[in-house]
C-alpha positions as CSV (number, residue, x, y, z in Angstrom):
1,M,-29.1,-43.9,-26.2
2,R,-28.9,-43.4,-22.5
3,A,-25.2,-44.0,-22.5
4,V,-24.6,-41.4,-25.2
5,T,-26.7,-38.8,-23.2
6,E,-24.7,-39.5,-20.0
7,E,-21.5,-39.1,-22.0
8,I,-22.6,-35.7,-23.4
9,E,-23.7,-34.5,-19.9
10,D,-20.3,-35.6,-18.4
11,K,-18.5,-33.6,-21.1
12,E,-20.7,-30.5,-20.5
13,E,-20.0,-30.7,-16.7
14,S,-16.3,-31.1,-17.3
15,L,-16.3,-27.7,-19.2
16,F,-17.2,-26.0,-15.9
17,E,-14.9,-27.9,-13.6
18,A,-12.2,-25.8,-12.1
19,P,-8.6,-26.7,-12.8
20,P,-6.7,-28.5,-10.0
21,M,-5.4,-26.3,-7.2
22,A,-1.8,-26.8,-8.2
23,E,-2.7,-25.4,-11.7
24,Q,-4.5,-22.5,-10.1
25,E,-1.4,-21.7,-8.2
26,R,0.6,-21.7,-11.4
27,M,-1.9,-19.3,-13.0
28,I,-1.7,-16.9,-10.1
29,E,2.1,-17.1,-10.0
30,A,2.2,-16.2,-13.7
31,I,-0.2,-13.3,-13.3
32,L,1.7,-11.9,-10.3
33,F,5.0,-12.2,-12.1
34,A,3.8,-10.3,-15.1
35,T,1.8,-7.6,-13.3
36,V,3.6,-4.5,-12.2
37,E,1.0,-3.2,-9.9
38,P,-0.5,-5.3,-7.0
39,I,-3.7,-7.1,-8.2
40,T,-6.8,-7.9,-6.2
41,V,-8.5,-11.3,-5.7
42,R,-11.5,-10.1,-7.7
43,E,-9.2,-9.2,-10.6
44,L,-7.5,-12.6,-10.4
45,E,-10.8,-14.3,-10.5
46,A,-11.9,-12.4,-13.6
47,R,-8.8,-13.6,-15.4
48,M,-8.9,-17.2,-14.4
49,P,-11.1,-20.0,-15.7
50,H,-14.6,-20.4,-14.3
51,G,-14.8,-22.1,-10.9
52,C,-11.3,-21.1,-9.7
53,D,-10.7,-20.0,-6.1
54,P,-7.8,-17.5,-6.2
55,A,-8.2,-16.7,-2.5
56,E,-7.5,-20.3,-1.5
57,A,-4.8,-20.7,-4.2
58,L,-3.0,-17.6,-2.8
59,V,-2.9,-19.1,0.7
60,Y,-1.0,-22.2,-0.7
61,L,1.2,-20.2,-3.0
62,R,2.2,-17.7,-0.3
63,K,3.1,-20.6,2.0
64,R,5.2,-22.2,-0.8
65,Y,7.2,-19.0,-1.2
66,E,8.0,-18.7,2.5
67,G,11.8,-18.4,3.0
68,R,12.4,-17.8,-0.7
69,G,14.2,-14.8,-2.3
70,V,10.8,-13.4,-3.4
71,Q,7.6,-13.6,-1.5
72,I,3.9,-13.3,-2.2
73,M,2.9,-10.1,-0.3
74,K,-0.5,-8.6,0.5
75,V,-0.6,-4.9,-0.2
76,G,-3.8,-3.4,1.1
77,D,-6.5,-5.5,-0.5
78,A,-4.2,-6.6,-3.4
79,W,-1.3,-9.1,-3.9
80,A,2.1,-8.9,-5.5
81,I,5.5,-10.7,-5.8
82,R,8.1,-8.7,-3.9
83,T,11.8,-9.2,-2.9
84,A,12.1,-10.7,0.6
85,A,12.6,-7.8,3.1
86,D,15.9,-9.2,4.4
87,L,17.4,-9.2,0.9
88,G,16.4,-5.6,0.1
89,F,20.0,-4.4,0.5
90,L,20.9,-6.3,-2.7
91,M,18.6,-4.1,-4.7
92,Q,20.2,-0.8,-3.5
93,K,22.0,1.3,-6.0
94,E,25.4,2.9,-5.3
95,T,23.8,6.3,-6.0
96,V,20.6,6.8,-4.0
97,E,18.2,9.5,-5.3
98,T,16.1,10.9,-2.5
99,R,12.7,12.5,-2.8
100,K,12.8,15.9,-1.1
101,L,10.0,16.3,1.2
102,S,9.6,19.2,3.6
103,R,9.1,18.6,7.3
104,A,5.6,19.9,6.8
105,A,4.9,17.2,4.2
106,I,6.4,14.5,6.3
107,E,4.3,15.5,9.3
108,T,1.2,15.7,7.2
109,L,1.8,12.3,5.7
110,A,2.4,10.8,9.1
111,I,-0.8,12.3,10.5
112,I,-2.8,10.9,7.6
113,A,-1.2,7.5,7.9
114,Y,-1.8,7.2,11.7
115,H,-5.2,9.0,11.9
116,Q,-6.9,8.2,8.6
117,P,-9.5,9.0,7.4
118,V,-8.6,12.6,8.5
119,T,-9.8,16.0,7.3
120,R,-7.6,19.0,6.6
121,A,-9.0,20.7,9.7
122,E,-8.1,17.7,11.8
123,I,-4.6,17.7,10.4
124,E,-4.2,21.4,11.2
125,E,-5.5,20.8,14.7
126,I,-3.0,18.0,15.3
127,R,0.0,19.9,13.8
128,G,-1.0,23.2,15.4
129,V,-0.4,25.0,12.1
130,S,-2.2,25.5,8.8
131,V,-1.6,23.0,6.0
132,S,-0.7,24.7,2.8
133,R,-2.2,23.6,-0.5
134,G,1.3,22.8,-1.8
135,T,1.9,20.3,0.9
136,V,-1.2,18.3,0.1
137,D,-0.6,18.6,-3.7
138,Q,2.9,17.2,-3.3
139,L,1.6,14.1,-1.5
140,L,-1.2,13.7,-4.0
141,E,1.3,13.9,-6.9
142,L,3.4,11.2,-5.3
143,E,0.3,9.1,-5.1
144,W,0.9,8.4,-1.4
145,I,-2.4,9.9,-0.3
146,R,-5.8,10.2,-1.9
147,F,-9.2,11.6,-1.2
148,G,-11.3,9.4,1.1
149,R,-15.0,9.6,1.9
150,R,-16.6,12.8,3.0
151,K,-17.3,13.0,6.8
152,M,-20.9,13.1,7.9
153,T,-20.4,16.4,9.7
154,P,-21.4,20.0,8.9
155,G,-20.0,20.9,5.5
156,R,-19.2,17.3,4.7
157,P,-15.5,17.9,4.5
158,V,-13.4,15.5,2.4
159,T,-11.0,13.2,4.2
160,F,-7.5,11.9,3.2
161,V,-6.1,8.4,3.4
162,V,-2.9,6.7,2.4
163,T,-2.8,4.8,-0.8
164,Q,-1.8,1.3,-1.9
165,S,1.3,2.8,-3.5
166,F,2.3,4.2,-0.1
167,L,1.9,0.7,1.5
168,D,3.7,-1.0,-1.3
169,H,6.6,1.5,-1.2
170,F,7.2,0.8,2.5
171,G,6.4,-3.0,2.3
172,L,3.3,-2.7,4.5
173,E,0.2,-4.9,4.3
174,N,-2.0,-2.2,5.8
175,A,-1.7,1.0,7.8
176,R,-1.9,-1.0,11.1
177,D,1.6,-2.3,10.3
178,L,3.1,1.2,10.7
179,P,5.8,1.4,13.4
180,G,5.2,3.0,16.8
181,L,7.0,6.0,18.2
182,K,9.6,3.9,20.0
183,E,10.5,2.1,16.8
184,L,10.7,5.4,14.9
185,R,13.0,6.9,17.5
186,A,15.2,3.8,17.7
187,A,15.6,3.9,13.9
188,G,16.6,7.6,14.0
189,L,13.6,8.6,12.0
190,L,11.9,10.7,14.6
191,E,13.5,13.7,16.1
192,N,13.6,14.2,19.9
193,R,11.6,17.4,19.8
194,P,8.3,18.6,21.3
195,P,5.3,16.8,19.9
196,I,3.6,18.2,16.8
197,G,1.3,21.1,17.7
198,V,3.1,22.4,20.8
199,I,4.5,25.5,19.1
200,P,1.9,26.8,16.7
201,G,2.8,29.1,13.8
202,P,2.2,29.5,10.1
203,E,4.0,27.4,7.5
204,S,6.6,29.3,5.6
205,E,7.1,29.1,1.9
206,D,10.8,28.5,2.5
207,E,10.1,25.5,4.6
208,E,7.9,24.1,1.9
209,E,10.4,24.6,-0.9
210,S,13.7,23.8,0.7
211,A,13.5,21.8,3.9
212,E,14.2,18.1,3.3
213,G,13.4,16.9,6.8
214,Q,13.9,13.1,7.2
215,S,14.3,12.4,3.6
216,E,15.9,9.0,4.2
217,L,12.3,7.8,4.8
218,F,11.6,8.3,1.2
219,E,14.6,6.9,-0.6
220,D,13.9,4.9,-3.8
């Protein structure tokens, strides 16, 4: 009778045993391959069997993909399978469609990326000009910025931060990986002109609608 009881208990315990780590890696690999958007560790844990440790499995899986044509990349607080950065040229099309952004939109996006979380008033103070609603709406529609937490200051103004889509588009793990001024100038992506805010003046509608600025930054 005792032997039978022990056998039943062993079977019950086995139901809650986590799969081997190699199997957990396979599970995560399958999920990442089939998922279009980056997925968080918490979401992976919810999909996997009880007792799995997706965070640990990701460490091994990421290492196993080092040097391969595709890599396991961290995007913000989520994970995704992406083409290796040095092989990106293979994915380029003959005809490149650019997203037209005005200089005002590019500057606003840059300020948010480098100073987030930042309020509209702070953006205007840095740029030296007012920020039109159309500029912010354009960046919100692209899903490259989103509303952040309200600041604990008079009026509790809303802040802006860059999104996971922005990080994913530029192959960044987080905003701290953004290039510095020297790197931007070396790549030809920053004009040698006075710093933002030196010459104040209102934004013109023509600038908002027609100026393309450094659109090569935003090629698909």
